[in-house]
PyMOL Python script that loads the backbone (N, CA, C, O; Angstrom):
from pymol import cmd

cmd.read_pdbstr("""\
ATOM      1  N   MET A   1     -21.714  92.816 211.248  1.00  0.00           N
ATOM      2  CA  MET A   1     -20.670  92.227 210.469  1.00  0.00           C
ATOM      3  C   MET A   1     -19.896  93.365 209.802  1.00  0.00           C
ATOM      4  O   MET A   1     -20.451  94.424 209.508  1.00  0.00           O
ATOM      5  N   LEU A   2     -18.656  93.133 209.579  1.00  0.00           N
ATOM      6  CA  LEU A   2     -17.782  94.144 208.992  1.00  0.00           C
ATOM      7  C   LEU A   2     -16.990  93.521 207.854  1.00  0.00           C
ATOM      8  O   LEU A   2     -16.446  92.425 207.989  1.00  0.00           O
ATOM      9  N   THR A   3     -16.930  94.226 206.736  1.00  0.00           N
ATOM     10  CA  THR A   3     -16.119  93.780 205.605  1.00  0.00           C
ATOM     11  C   THR A   3     -15.489  95.013 204.966  1.00  0.00           C
ATOM     12  O   THR A   3     -15.806  96.138 205.354  1.00  0.00           O
ATOM     13  N   GLY A   4     -14.619  94.822 204.010  1.00  0.00           N
ATOM     14  CA  GLY A   4     -13.960  95.967 203.411  1.00  0.00           C
ATOM     15  C   GLY A   4     -13.495  95.707 201.999  1.00  0.00           C
ATOM     16  O   GLY A   4     -13.412  94.568 201.539  1.00  0.00           O
ATOM     17  N   GLU A   5     -13.192  96.801 201.325  1.00  0.00           N
ATOM     18  CA  GLU A   5     -12.703  96.735 199.946  1.00  0.00           C
ATOM     19  C   GLU A   5     -12.042  98.065 199.623  1.00  0.00           C
ATOM     20  O   GLU A   5     -12.337  99.078 200.257  1.00  0.00           O
ATOM     21  N   GLY A   6     -11.163  98.067 198.655  1.00  0.00           N
ATOM     22  CA  GLY A   6     -10.508  99.308 198.247  1.00  0.00           C
ATOM     23  C   GLY A   6     -11.486 100.317 197.688  1.00  0.00           C
ATOM     24  O   GLY A   6     -11.486 101.481 198.089  1.00  0.00           O
ATOM     25  N   ARG A   7     -12.334  99.868 196.748  1.00  0.00           N
ATOM     26  CA  ARG A   7     -13.398 100.718 196.195  1.00  0.00           C
ATOM     27  C   ARG A   7     -14.665  99.887 196.145  1.00  0.00           C
ATOM     28  O   ARG A   7     -14.697  98.837 195.504  1.00  0.00           O
ATOM     29  N   PHE A   8     -15.705 100.347 196.814  1.00  0.00           N
ATOM     30  CA  PHE A   8     -16.973  99.633 196.858  1.00  0.00           C
ATOM     31  C   PHE A   8     -17.930 100.304 195.880  1.00  0.00           C
ATOM     32  O   PHE A   8     -18.280 101.475 196.034  1.00  0.00           O
ATOM     33  N   ASP A   9     -18.351  99.534 194.860  1.00  0.00           N
ATOM     34  CA  ASP A   9     -19.196 100.098 193.805  1.00  0.00           C
ATOM     35  C   ASP A   9     -20.173  99.037 193.306  1.00  0.00           C
ATOM     36  O   ASP A   9     -20.300  97.971 193.910  1.00  0.00           O
ATOM     37  N   ALA A  10     -20.853  99.325 192.217  1.00  0.00           N
ATOM     38  CA  ALA A  10     -21.849  98.400 191.675  1.00  0.00           C
ATOM     39  C   ALA A  10     -21.230  97.043 191.348  1.00  0.00           C
ATOM     40  O   ALA A  10     -21.887  96.016 191.518  1.00  0.00           O
ATOM     41  N   GLN A  11     -19.991  97.016 190.887  1.00  0.00           N
ATOM     42  CA  GLN A  11     -19.321  95.740 190.606  1.00  0.00           C
ATOM     43  C   GLN A  11     -19.153  94.920 191.876  1.00  0.00           C
ATOM     44  O   GLN A  11     -19.224  93.692 191.835  1.00  0.00           O
ATOM     45  N   SER A  12     -18.932  95.585 192.999  1.00  0.00           N
ATOM     46  CA  SER A  12     -18.790  94.887 194.275  1.00  0.00           C
ATOM     47  C   SER A  12     -20.070  94.130 194.603  1.00  0.00           C
ATOM     48  O   SER A  12     -20.030  92.991 195.069  1.00  0.00           O
ATOM     49  N   LEU A  13     -21.208  94.780 194.351  1.00  0.00           N
ATOM     50  CA  LEU A  13     -22.497  94.158 194.639  1.00  0.00           C
ATOM     51  C   LEU A  13     -22.845  93.065 193.635  1.00  0.00           C
ATOM     52  O   LEU A  13     -23.719  92.240 193.898  1.00  0.00           O
ATOM     53  N   ALA A  14     -22.175  93.051 192.495  1.00  0.00           N
ATOM     54  CA  ALA A  14     -22.491  92.092 191.432  1.00  0.00           C
ATOM     55  C   ALA A  14     -21.673  90.816 191.525  1.00  0.00           C
ATOM     56  O   ALA A  14     -21.624  90.049 190.563  1.00  0.00           O
ATOM     57  N   GLY A  15     -21.033  90.570 192.657  1.00  0.00           N
ATOM     58  CA  GLY A  15     -20.372  89.282 192.791  1.00  0.00           C
ATOM     59  C   GLY A  15     -19.024  89.274 193.472  1.00  0.00           C
ATOM     60  O   GLY A  15     -18.508  88.192 193.754  1.00  0.00           O
ATOM     61  N   LYS A  16     -18.425  90.414 193.753  1.00  0.00           N
ATOM     62  CA  LYS A  16     -17.151  90.418 194.471  1.00  0.00           C
ATOM     63  C   LYS A  16     -17.385  90.009 195.926  1.00  0.00           C
ATOM     64  O   LYS A  16     -18.517  90.032 196.408  1.00  0.00           O
ATOM     65  N   GLY A  17     -16.334  89.645 196.607  1.00  0.00           N
ATOM     66  CA  GLY A  17     -16.420  89.160 197.988  1.00  0.00           C
ATOM     67  C   GLY A  17     -17.237  90.034 198.928  1.00  0.00           C
ATOM     68  O   GLY A  17     -18.165  89.532 199.562  1.00  0.00           O
ATOM     69  N   PRO A  18     -16.926  91.328 199.043  1.00  0.00           N
ATOM     70  CA  PRO A  18     -17.697  92.173 199.958  1.00  0.00           C
ATOM     71  C   PRO A  18     -19.182  92.248 199.602  1.00  0.00           C
ATOM     72  O   PRO A  18     -20.025  92.336 200.495  1.00  0.00           O
ATOM     73  N   GLY A  19     -19.508  92.213 198.324  1.00  0.00           N
ATOM     74  CA  GLY A  19     -20.913  92.200 197.918  1.00  0.00           C
ATOM     75  C   GLY A  19     -21.613  90.931 198.374  1.00  0.00           C
ATOM     76  O   GLY A  19     -22.775  90.963 198.777  1.00  0.00           O
ATOM     77  N   LYS A  20     -20.904  89.821 198.310  1.00  0.00           N
ATOM     78  CA  LYS A  20     -21.462  88.549 198.782  1.00  0.00           C
ATOM     79  C   LYS A  20     -21.652  88.571 200.294  1.00  0.00           C
ATOM     80  O   LYS A  20     -22.631  88.027 200.804  1.00  0.00           O
ATOM     81  N   VAL A  21     -20.717  89.200 201.018  1.00  0.00           N
ATOM     82  CA  VAL A  21     -20.861  89.329 202.465  1.00  0.00           C
ATOM     83  C   VAL A  21     -22.110  90.146 202.791  1.00  0.00           C
ATOM     84  O   VAL A  21     -22.876  89.784 203.684  1.00  0.00           O
ATOM     85  N   VAL A  22     -22.315  91.246 202.068  1.00  0.00           N
ATOM     86  CA  VAL A  22     -23.506  92.083 202.279  1.00  0.00           C
ATOM     87  C   VAL A  22     -24.769  91.259 202.029  1.00  0.00           C
ATOM     88  O   VAL A  22     -25.702  91.299 202.832  1.00  0.00           O
ATOM     89  N   ALA A  23     -24.808  90.519 200.934  1.00  0.00           N
ATOM     90  CA  ALA A  23     -25.995  89.718 200.596  1.00  0.00           C
ATOM     91  C   ALA A  23     -26.278  88.662 201.663  1.00  0.00           C
ATOM     92  O   ALA A  23     -27.428  88.485 202.066  1.00  0.00           O
ATOM     93  N   ARG A  24     -25.256  87.970 202.117  1.00  0.00           N
ATOM     94  CA  ARG A  24     -25.454  86.933 203.148  1.00  0.00           C
ATOM     95  C   ARG A  24     -25.909  87.544 204.471  1.00  0.00           C
ATOM     96  O   ARG A  24     -26.788  87.007 205.144  1.00  0.00           O
ATOM     97  N   ALA A  25     -25.305  88.664 204.833  1.00  0.00           N
ATOM     98  CA  ALA A  25     -25.700  89.325 206.082  1.00  0.00           C
ATOM     99  C   ALA A  25     -27.162  89.759 206.003  1.00  0.00           C
ATOM    100  O   ALA A  25     -27.911  89.605 206.968  1.00  0.00           O
ATOM    101  N   GLN A  26     -27.563  90.296 204.863  1.00  0.00           N
ATOM    102  CA  GLN A  26     -28.949  90.729 204.705  1.00  0.00           C
ATOM    103  C   GLN A  26     -29.908  89.544 204.814  1.00  0.00           C
ATOM    104  O   GLN A  26     -30.950  89.649 205.461  1.00  0.00           O
ATOM    105  N   ARG A  27     -29.566  88.424 204.189  1.00  0.00           N
ATOM    106  CA  ARG A  27     -30.427  87.233 204.280  1.00  0.00           C
ATOM    107  C   ARG A  27     -30.538  86.737 205.712  1.00  0.00           C
ATOM    108  O   ARG A  27     -31.579  86.218 206.115  1.00  0.00           O
ATOM    109  N   ALA A  28     -29.470  86.896 206.481  1.00  0.00           N
ATOM    110  CA  ALA A  28     -29.463  86.435 207.865  1.00  0.00           C
ATOM    111  C   ALA A  28     -30.025  87.476 208.831  1.00  0.00           C
ATOM    112  O   ALA A  28     -30.178  87.199 210.021  1.00  0.00           O
ATOM    113  N   GLY A  29     -30.330  88.664 208.331  1.00  0.00           N
ATOM    114  CA  GLY A  29     -30.850  89.719 209.200  1.00  0.00           C
ATOM    115  C   GLY A  29     -29.794  90.342 210.094  1.00  0.00           C
ATOM    116  O   GLY A  29     -30.103  90.860 211.167  1.00  0.00           O
ATOM    117  N   VAL A  30     -28.549  90.289 209.648  1.00  0.00           N
ATOM    118  CA  VAL A  30     -27.419  90.816 210.420  1.00  0.00           C
ATOM    119  C   VAL A  30     -26.982  92.150 209.818  1.00  0.00           C
ATOM    120  O   VAL A  30     -26.749  92.229 208.612  1.00  0.00           O
ATOM    121  N   PRO A  31     -26.868  93.198 210.633  1.00  0.00           N
ATOM    122  CA  PRO A  31     -26.369  94.471 210.102  1.00  0.00           C
ATOM    123  C   PRO A  31     -24.939  94.306 209.573  1.00  0.00           C
ATOM    124  O   PRO A  31     -24.155  93.530 210.119  1.00  0.00           O
ATOM    125  N   VAL A  32     -24.617  95.028 208.528  1.00  0.00           N
ATOM    126  CA  VAL A  32     -23.282  94.916 207.936  1.00  0.00           C
ATOM    127  C   VAL A  32     -22.791  96.304 207.526  1.00  0.00           C
ATOM    128  O   VAL A  32     -23.548  97.138 207.029  1.00  0.00           O
ATOM    129  N   VAL A  33     -21.495  96.517 207.753  1.00  0.00           N
ATOM    130  CA  VAL A  33     -20.831  97.753 207.350  1.00  0.00           C
ATOM    131  C   VAL A  33     -19.668  97.383 206.442  1.00  0.00           C
ATOM    132  O   VAL A  33     -18.880  96.488 206.749  1.00  0.00           O
ATOM    133  N   VAL A  34     -19.577  98.083 205.322  1.00  0.00           N
ATOM    134  CA  VAL A  34     -18.449  97.931 204.415  1.00  0.00           C
ATOM    135  C   VAL A  34     -17.556  99.151 204.610  1.00  0.00           C
ATOM    136  O   VAL A  34     -18.008 100.282 204.433  1.00  0.00           O
ATOM    137  N   LEU A  35     -16.313  98.936 204.968  1.00  0.00           N
ATOM    138  CA  LEU A  35     -15.324 100.011 205.032  1.00  0.00           C
ATOM    139  C   LEU A  35     -14.527  99.953 203.740  1.00  0.00           C
ATOM    140  O   LEU A  35     -13.983  98.907 203.387  1.00  0.00           O
ATOM    141  N   ALA A  36     -14.457 101.067 203.040  1.00  0.00           N
ATOM    142  CA  ALA A  36     -13.764 101.090 201.752  1.00  0.00           C
ATOM    143  C   ALA A  36     -12.996 102.388 201.595  1.00  0.00           C
ATOM    144  O   ALA A  36     -13.344 103.411 202.185  1.00  0.00           O
ATOM    145  N   GLY A  37     -11.957 102.330 200.799  1.00  0.00           N
ATOM    146  CA  GLY A  37     -11.208 103.542 200.507  1.00  0.00           C
ATOM    147  C   GLY A  37     -12.087 104.566 199.810  1.00  0.00           C
ATOM    148  O   GLY A  37     -12.005 105.761 200.094  1.00  0.00           O
ATOM    149  N   GLN A  38     -12.921 104.099 198.906  1.00  0.00           N
ATOM    150  CA  GLN A  38     -13.886 104.945 198.203  1.00  0.00           C
ATOM    151  C   GLN A  38     -15.198 104.178 198.091  1.00  0.00           C
ATOM    152  O   GLN A  38     -15.204 102.951 197.994  1.00  0.00           O
ATOM    153  N   VAL A  39     -16.306 104.912 198.106  1.00  0.00           N
ATOM    154  CA  VAL A  39     -17.632 104.313 197.973  1.00  0.00           C
ATOM    155  C   VAL A  39     -18.382 105.045 196.862  1.00  0.00           C
ATOM    156  O   VAL A  39     -18.492 106.271 196.874  1.00  0.00           O
ATOM    157  N   GLU A  40     -18.890 104.282 195.914  1.00  0.00           N
ATOM    158  CA  GLU A  40     -19.691 104.868 194.844  1.00  0.00           C
ATOM    159  C   GLU A  40     -20.987 105.430 195.441  1.00  0.00           C
ATOM    160  O   GLU A  40     -21.666 104.755 196.215  1.00  0.00           O
ATOM    161  N   ALA A  41     -21.312 106.646 195.082  1.00  0.00           N
ATOM    162  CA  ALA A  41     -22.539 107.273 195.576  1.00  0.00           C
ATOM    163  C   ALA A  41     -23.763 106.589 194.983  1.00  0.00           C
ATOM    164  O   ALA A  41     -23.741 106.116 193.846  1.00  0.00           O
ATOM    165  N   GLY A  42     -24.826 106.547 195.772  1.00  0.00           N
ATOM    166  CA  GLY A  42     -26.107 106.081 195.277  1.00  0.00           C
ATOM    167  C   GLY A  42     -26.337 104.589 195.302  1.00  0.00           C
ATOM    168  O   GLY A  42     -27.330 104.125 194.741  1.00  0.00           O
ATOM    169  N   LEU A  43     -25.469 103.816 195.924  1.00  0.00           N
ATOM    170  CA  LEU A  43     -25.684 102.372 195.991  1.00  0.00           C
ATOM    171  C   LEU A  43     -26.828 102.070 196.950  1.00  0.00           C
ATOM    172  O   LEU A  43     -26.905 102.659 198.028  1.00  0.00           O
ATOM    173  N   ASP A  44     -27.714 101.157 196.567  1.00  0.00           N
ATOM    174  CA  ASP A  44     -28.821 100.754 197.428  1.00  0.00           C
ATOM    175  C   ASP A  44     -28.418  99.475 198.147  1.00  0.00           C
ATOM    176  O   ASP A  44     -28.410  98.393 197.560  1.00  0.00           O
ATOM    177  N   LEU A  45     -28.085  99.612 199.423  1.00  0.00           N
ATOM    178  CA  LEU A  45     -27.649  98.463 200.212  1.00  0.00           C
ATOM    179  C   LEU A  45     -28.736  97.932 201.128  1.00  0.00           C
ATOM    180  O   LEU A  45     -28.523  96.934 201.816  1.00  0.00           O
ATOM    181  N   GLY A  46     -29.884  98.568 201.154  1.00  0.00           N
ATOM    182  CA  GLY A  46     -30.953  98.126 202.039  1.00  0.00           C
ATOM    183  C   GLY A  46     -30.825  98.751 203.414  1.00  0.00           C
ATOM    184  O   GLY A  46     -29.875  99.483 203.691  1.00  0.00           O
ATOM    185  N   PRO A  47     -31.804  98.452 204.284  1.00  0.00           N
ATOM    186  CA  PRO A  47     -31.879  99.146 205.567  1.00  0.00           C
ATOM    187  C   PRO A  47     -30.831  98.743 206.608  1.00  0.00           C
ATOM    188  O   PRO A  47     -30.513  99.538 207.493  1.00  0.00           O
ATOM    189  N   ALA A  48     -30.291  97.531 206.520  1.00  0.00           N
ATOM    190  CA  ALA A  48     -29.368  97.066 207.561  1.00  0.00           C
ATOM    191  C   ALA A  48     -27.922  97.024 207.082  1.00  0.00           C
ATOM    192  O   ALA A  48     -27.093  96.334 207.675  1.00  0.00           O
ATOM    193  N   ALA A  49     -27.614  97.751 206.017  1.00  0.00           N
ATOM    194  CA  ALA A  49     -26.252  97.754 205.490  1.00  0.00           C
ATOM    195  C   ALA A  49     -25.845  99.174 205.145  1.00  0.00           C
ATOM    196  O   ALA A  49     -26.670 100.003 204.761  1.00  0.00           O
ATOM    197  N   ARG A  50     -24.572  99.431 205.289  1.00  0.00           N
ATOM    198  CA  ARG A  50     -24.048 100.735 204.872  1.00  0.00           C
ATOM    199  C   ARG A  50     -22.609 100.563 204.425  1.00  0.00           C
ATOM    200  O   ARG A  50     -21.890  99.675 204.882  1.00  0.00           O
ATOM    201  N   ALA A  51     -22.215 101.441 203.520  1.00  0.00           N
ATOM    202  CA  ALA A  51     -20.839 101.469 203.035  1.00  0.00           C
ATOM    203  C   ALA A  51     -20.260 102.822 203.414  1.00  0.00           C
ATOM    204  O   ALA A  51     -20.864 103.863 203.158  1.00  0.00           O
ATOM    205  N   VAL A  52     -19.087 102.796 204.025  1.00  0.00           N
ATOM    206  CA  VAL A  52     -18.464 104.000 204.562  1.00  0.00           C
ATOM    207  C   VAL A  52     -17.072 104.159 203.971  1.00  0.00           C
ATOM    208  O   VAL A  52     -16.260 103.234 204.014  1.00  0.00           O
ATOM    209  N   ALA A  53     -16.802 105.328 203.424  1.00  0.00           N
ATOM    210  CA  ALA A  53     -15.451 105.620 202.932  1.00  0.00           C
ATOM    211  C   ALA A  53     -14.554 105.931 204.121  1.00  0.00           C
ATOM    212  O   ALA A  53     -14.912 106.726 204.989  1.00  0.00           O
ATOM    213  N   VAL A  54     -13.397 105.306 204.153  1.00  0.00           N
ATOM    214  CA  VAL A  54     -12.481 105.537 205.267  1.00  0.00           C
ATOM    215  C   VAL A  54     -11.590 106.742 205.038  1.00  0.00           C
ATOM    216  O   VAL A  54     -10.930 107.222 205.959  1.00  0.00           O
ATOM    217  N   SER A  55     -11.574 107.227 203.807  1.00  0.00           N
ATOM    218  CA  SER A  55     -10.737 108.392 203.552  1.00  0.00           C
ATOM    219  C   SER A  55     -11.353 109.622 204.217  1.00  0.00           C
ATOM    220  O   SER A  55     -12.566 109.824 204.173  1.00  0.00           O
ATOM    221  N   ASP A  56     -10.530 110.408 204.812  1.00  0.00           N
ATOM    222  CA  ASP A  56     -10.961 111.629 205.490  1.00  0.00           C
ATOM    223  C   ASP A  56     -11.242 112.677 204.424  1.00  0.00           C
ATOM    224  O   ASP A  56     -10.338 113.035 203.670  1.00  0.00           O
ATOM    225  N   PRO A  57     -12.484 113.184 204.338  1.00  0.00           N
ATOM    226  CA  PRO A  57     -12.798 114.139 203.277  1.00  0.00           C
ATOM    227  C   PRO A  57     -11.978 115.423 203.338  1.00  0.00           C
ATOM    228  O   PRO A  57     -11.897 116.154 202.350  1.00  0.00           O
ATOM    229  N   GLY A  58     -11.374 115.701 204.479  1.00  0.00           N
ATOM    230  CA  GLY A  58     -10.569 116.913 204.604  1.00  0.00           C
ATOM    231  C   GLY A  58      -9.129 116.735 204.178  1.00  0.00           C
ATOM    232  O   GLY A  58      -8.356 117.693 204.174  1.00  0.00           O
ATOM    233  N   LEU A  59      -8.759 115.506 203.818  1.00  0.00           N
ATOM    234  CA  LEU A  59      -7.372 115.233 203.441  1.00  0.00           C
ATOM    235  C   LEU A  59      -7.281 114.850 201.969  1.00  0.00           C
ATOM    236  O   LEU A  59      -8.198 114.223 201.438  1.00  0.00           O
ATOM    237  N   PRO A  60      -6.195 115.215 201.307  1.00  0.00           N
ATOM    238  CA  PRO A  60      -5.982 114.740 199.941  1.00  0.00           C
ATOM    239  C   PRO A  60      -5.836 113.209 199.939  1.00  0.00           C
ATOM    240  O   PRO A  60      -5.339 112.629 200.905  1.00  0.00           O
ATOM    241  N   LEU A  61      -6.264 112.570 198.867  1.00  0.00           N
ATOM    242  CA  LEU A  61      -6.201 111.117 198.769  1.00  0.00           C
ATOM    243  C   LEU A  61      -4.795 110.591 199.051  1.00  0.00           C
ATOM    244  O   LEU A  61      -4.644 109.577 199.732  1.00  0.00           O
ATOM    245  N   GLU A  62      -3.776 111.261 198.543  1.00  0.00           N
ATOM    246  CA  GLU A  62      -2.396 110.798 198.748  1.00  0.00           C
ATOM    247  C   GLU A  62      -2.055 110.720 200.232  1.00  0.00           C
ATOM    248  O   GLU A  62      -1.365 109.794 200.658  1.00  0.00           O
ATOM    249  N   GLN A  63      -2.526 111.671 201.016  1.00  0.00           N
ATOM    250  CA  GLN A  63      -2.245 111.661 202.450  1.00  0.00           C
ATOM    251  C   GLN A  63      -3.018 110.531 203.136  1.00  0.00           C
ATOM    252  O   GLN A  63      -2.491 109.876 204.035  1.00  0.00           O
ATOM    253  N   CYS A  64      -4.254 110.306 202.719  1.00  0.00           N
ATOM    254  CA  CYS A  64      -5.035 109.196 203.280  1.00  0.00           C
ATOM    255  C   CYS A  64      -4.361 107.864 202.985  1.00  0.00           C
ATOM    256  O   CYS A  64      -4.336 106.973 203.833  1.00  0.00           O
ATOM    257  N   LEU A  65      -3.814 107.731 201.777  1.00  0.00           N
ATOM    258  CA  LEU A  65      -3.126 106.491 201.420  1.00  0.00           C
ATOM    259  C   LEU A  65      -1.882 106.282 202.281  1.00  0.00           C
ATOM    260  O   LEU A  65      -1.553 105.149 202.634  1.00  0.00           O
ATOM    261  N   ARG A  66      -1.191 107.371 202.619  1.00  0.00           N
ATOM    262  CA  ARG A  66      -0.010 107.252 203.482  1.00  0.00           C
ATOM    263  C   ARG A  66      -0.400 106.932 204.917  1.00  0.00           C
ATOM    264  O   ARG A  66       0.387 106.341 205.656  1.00  0.00           O
ATOM    265  N   ASP A  67      -1.608 107.315 205.318  1.00  0.00           N
ATOM    266  CA  ASP A  67      -2.054 107.159 206.703  1.00  0.00           C
ATOM    267  C   ASP A  67      -3.271 106.226 206.775  1.00  0.00           C
ATOM    268  O   ASP A  67      -4.217 106.484 207.519  1.00  0.00           O
ATOM    269  N   THR A  68      -3.233 105.150 206.002  1.00  0.00           N
ATOM    270  CA  THR A  68      -4.367 104.243 205.883  1.00  0.00           C
ATOM    271  C   THR A  68      -4.790 103.655 207.231  1.00  0.00           C
ATOM    272  O   THR A  68      -5.982 103.607 207.534  1.00  0.00           O
ATOM    273  N   ARG A  69      -3.840 103.215 208.030  1.00  0.00           N
ATOM    274  CA  ARG A  69      -4.202 102.592 209.314  1.00  0.00           C
ATOM    275  C   ARG A  69      -5.030 103.519 210.178  1.00  0.00           C
ATOM    276  O   ARG A  69      -6.031 103.105 210.761  1.00  0.00           O
ATOM    277  N   ARG A  70      -4.615 104.779 210.262  1.00  0.00           N
ATOM    278  CA  ARG A  70      -5.367 105.729 211.082  1.00  0.00           C
ATOM    279  C   ARG A  70      -6.757 105.957 210.498  1.00  0.00           C
ATOM    280  O   ARG A  70      -7.741 105.985 211.237  1.00  0.00           O
ATOM    281  N   CYS A  71      -6.846 106.120 209.191  1.00  0.00           N
ATOM    282  CA  CYS A  71      -8.141 106.360 208.554  1.00  0.00           C
ATOM    283  C   CYS A  71      -9.094 105.190 208.787  1.00  0.00           C
ATOM    284  O   CYS A  71     -10.264 105.401 209.105  1.00  0.00           O
ATOM    285  N   VAL A  72      -8.610 103.969 208.633  1.00  0.00           N
ATOM    286  CA  VAL A  72      -9.446 102.787 208.863  1.00  0.00           C
ATOM    287  C   VAL A  72      -9.835 102.699 210.331  1.00  0.00           C
ATOM    288  O   VAL A  72     -10.991 102.421 210.650  1.00  0.00           O
ATOM    289  N   ARG A  73      -8.895 102.930 211.216  1.00  0.00           N
ATOM    290  CA  ARG A  73      -9.168 102.864 212.657  1.00  0.00           C
ATOM    291  C   ARG A  73     -10.251 103.868 213.059  1.00  0.00           C
ATOM    292  O   ARG A  73     -11.164 103.522 213.808  1.00  0.00           O
ATOM    293  N   VAL A  74     -10.158 105.092 212.574  1.00  0.00           N
ATOM    294  CA  VAL A  74     -11.134 106.131 212.906  1.00  0.00           C
ATOM    295  C   VAL A  74     -12.510 105.766 212.351  1.00  0.00           C
ATOM    296  O   VAL A  74     -13.510 105.877 213.060  1.00  0.00           O
ATOM    297  N   ALA A  75     -12.571 105.335 211.096  1.00  0.00           N
ATOM    298  CA  ALA A  75     -13.852 104.974 210.481  1.00  0.00           C
ATOM    299  C   ALA A  75     -14.485 103.772 211.185  1.00  0.00           C
ATOM    300  O   ALA A  75     -15.690 103.769 211.438  1.00  0.00           O
ATOM    301  N   ALA A  76     -13.685 102.758 211.501  1.00  0.00           N
ATOM    302  CA  ALA A  76     -14.215 101.567 212.178  1.00  0.00           C
ATOM    303  C   ALA A  76     -14.726 101.920 213.573  1.00  0.00           C
ATOM    304  O   ALA A  76     -15.791 101.454 213.978  1.00  0.00           O
ATOM    305  N   ALA A  77     -13.987 102.727 214.302  1.00  0.00           N
ATOM    306  CA  ALA A  77     -14.423 103.118 215.649  1.00  0.00           C
ATOM    307  C   ALA A  77     -15.738 103.887 215.591  1.00  0.00           C
ATOM    308  O   ALA A  77     -16.606 103.686 216.439  1.00  0.00           O
ATOM    309  N   ALA A  78     -15.894 104.754 214.613  1.00  0.00           N
ATOM    310  CA  ALA A  78     -17.135 105.522 214.485  1.00  0.00           C
ATOM    311  C   ALA A  78     -18.307 104.589 214.190  1.00  0.00           C
ATOM    312  O   ALA A  78     -19.398 104.786 214.726  1.00  0.00           O
ATOM    313  N   GLN A  79     -18.101 103.578 213.349  1.00  0.00           N
ATOM    314  CA  GLN A  79     -19.186 102.655 213.022  1.00  0.00           C
ATOM    315  C   GLN A  79     -19.547 101.782 214.213  1.00  0.00           C
ATOM    316  O   GLN A  79     -20.728 101.529 214.453  1.00  0.00           O
ATOM    317  N   VAL A  80     -18.556 101.318 214.964  1.00  0.00           N
ATOM    318  CA  VAL A  80     -18.823 100.515 216.163  1.00  0.00           C
ATOM    319  C   VAL A  80     -19.612 101.351 217.174  1.00  0.00           C
ATOM    320  O   VAL A  80     -20.565 100.862 217.781  1.00  0.00           O
ATOM    321  N   ALA A  81     -19.217 102.597 217.347  1.00  0.00           N
ATOM    322  CA  ALA A  81     -19.931 103.478 218.280  1.00  0.00           C
ATOM    323  C   ALA A  81     -21.386 103.653 217.841  1.00  0.00           C
ATOM    324  O   ALA A  81     -22.286 103.684 218.680  1.00  0.00           O
ATOM    325  N   THR A  82     -21.618 103.767 216.542  1.00  0.00           N
ATOM    326  CA  THR A  82     -22.977 103.914 216.014  1.00  0.00           C
ATOM    327  C   THR A  82     -23.809 102.672 216.318  1.00  0.00           C
ATOM    328  O   THR A  82     -24.965 102.784 216.725  1.00  0.00           O
ATOM    329  N   PHE A  83     -23.231 101.497 216.123  1.00  0.00           N
ATOM    330  CA  PHE A  83     -23.969 100.254 216.367  1.00  0.00           C
ATOM    331  C   PHE A  83     -24.243 100.039 217.855  1.00  0.00           C
ATOM    332  O   PHE A  83     -25.288  99.509 218.231  1.00  0.00           O
ATOM    333  N   LEU A  84     -23.304 100.452 218.689  1.00  0.00           N
ATOM    334  CA  LEU A  84     -23.490 100.252 220.143  1.00  0.00           C
ATOM    335  C   LEU A  84     -24.390 101.309 220.750  1.00  0.00           C
ATOM    336  O   LEU A  84     -24.871 101.169 221.874  1.00  0.00           O
ATOM    337  N   GLY A  85     -24.612 102.381 219.980  1.00  0.00           N
ATOM    338  CA  GLY A  85     -25.527 103.442 220.420  1.00  0.00           C
ATOM    339  C   GLY A  85     -24.935 104.241 221.500  1.00  0.00           C
ATOM    340  O   GLY A  85     -25.566 105.177 221.992  1.00  0.00           O
TER     341      GLY A  85
END
""", "prot")
cmd.dss("prot")
cmd.show_as("cartoon", "prot")
cmd.util.cbc("prot")
cmd.orient("prot")
């Protein structure tokens, strides 16, 4: 399962939409990936969930914001490749 948010953090897990998607996927035993512009470090999502920042660490945030489609496309493709092995 795939979901997304601008910034994924502890508040996201405490009731926002993407946090609810993660919780439901975990209950169903379905792997889930959260694509977000930024991800708070240290979140415990469990073994079948991960949160991935779509911003390219080599680019300034302003450039990532201007090129959001490419950043999301690259991050999503990498996650799909990981799941397909």
